[in-house]
N, C-alpha and C positions, 0 to 999 in steps of 0.2 A: 450609450446607447450599441457600439458596434461589439463593445466586450461582453455585454449581454447575450448577443445574436450569437457569438463565437462559445460562450460556454453551453448555451442551451443546446449548440449544433453536438459541441463534445459529448453532451450528455446524451444525445440521440446516436449517434454513431456509439458511444459504451453501451446504451441499452437495444442499440438495435435487432436484438434477437425477441426483446419483449417488445418494444414496439410493433415489430411484426406480427408476432404470435394475436395481440390484441387487435392490430388491424385484421386480419383473416379471420379474426372470431367474428369480430365485426361482420366483414362483409358474406362471411358463412349465413349469419344471424340475418342480417337483411336480406339475404333472397333466399333465403327460405320461402316455401309454398305455401303458410300457413298466414294465407294473408287477414285470416278473421281475430288475428293474436296481433296485439301489439308487440312493439321494439322489445323488452323485456320480459314479457310474456313468451315471446318466441326464443329468446336467448338462454330461457329457463325450460322449457317444455321438452325438447329432447336431451336424454339423459347422455348422450356420449357429449353434448357440447356443453353439460354441466360438468362431467368430470375435465372436461377440457380445462373449463373456465375454473376450477378448485385446483384440478393439478399443477396450471400455469401459473396460479397462485402462491402456492406453495412455491413451485420454483423461484420465483420471485422474492418470495420472506427469503427464503435459503439462500439464493443468490447475495440478496444487500448483506445477511447474517454474515456471511463466512466470505466478503469482501469487505465489511466493517471488520472482521477481527482480522484476517489478513494484516490491514491498514496499520491495526495496532501490533502487532508481532511485530512487523516490519518497522514501525517507529521506535517500540520498544529494544527492538536490535540494533536499530541506528544509533539511538540514545545508550545503547549498551557499549558499542562500537566505538564512539565517539569518547566515555569514560575511559573507555582501553586502550584507546590507539591515547588520550590524554595521561592517560596515569604512565603507559609504555615511554612516551615522548619524554616525561617527567623523569622515569626513571632512568632514562638513557641519559640526559643532562646531567643528573645527580652524579651517574657512573664514570660519565665525561670528564667530569671537573676533580673528581675526586682522583683518577690517574694523572690529567694534568696536574693537581697537587704531588702525587708522590712521585711524577718526574721531576717537577721542579725541587723535590726534598733531596731523591739522588743527585743532582747540577752541585745542590748546595754544598751535599757529604764531598763529593767528588774535587769541588774544590777547594775545601777548607782540607782532606787531603794532601792534595796537591801543593798548600801553603804551608801544613806541618814540615813536609818534606823539604821545603826548601831551608 
């Protein structure tokens, strides 16, 4: 239960501007002076509020879309970097083993040359 509350708190903090926007929109609409309208009729009665509502929803959609695409790009980049790191690590290991083998062969040749001189 505690983890759920923390998760919702993180979500609220992440989308704090959207929550603030919707809250302000509700307060402005609820505080409108047209008392003969119901809440939702008052919400869509004023053209400014409709513009704010539609604009806010478009901003929300764009924000979520770009957040998701950014996360996908970051995940793809991390996957690419992990593969590149693995490849470079593998190449370094192969190169290290090759140099070690060459050094061993040079030492063997030197030992053979010294033995041939004796």
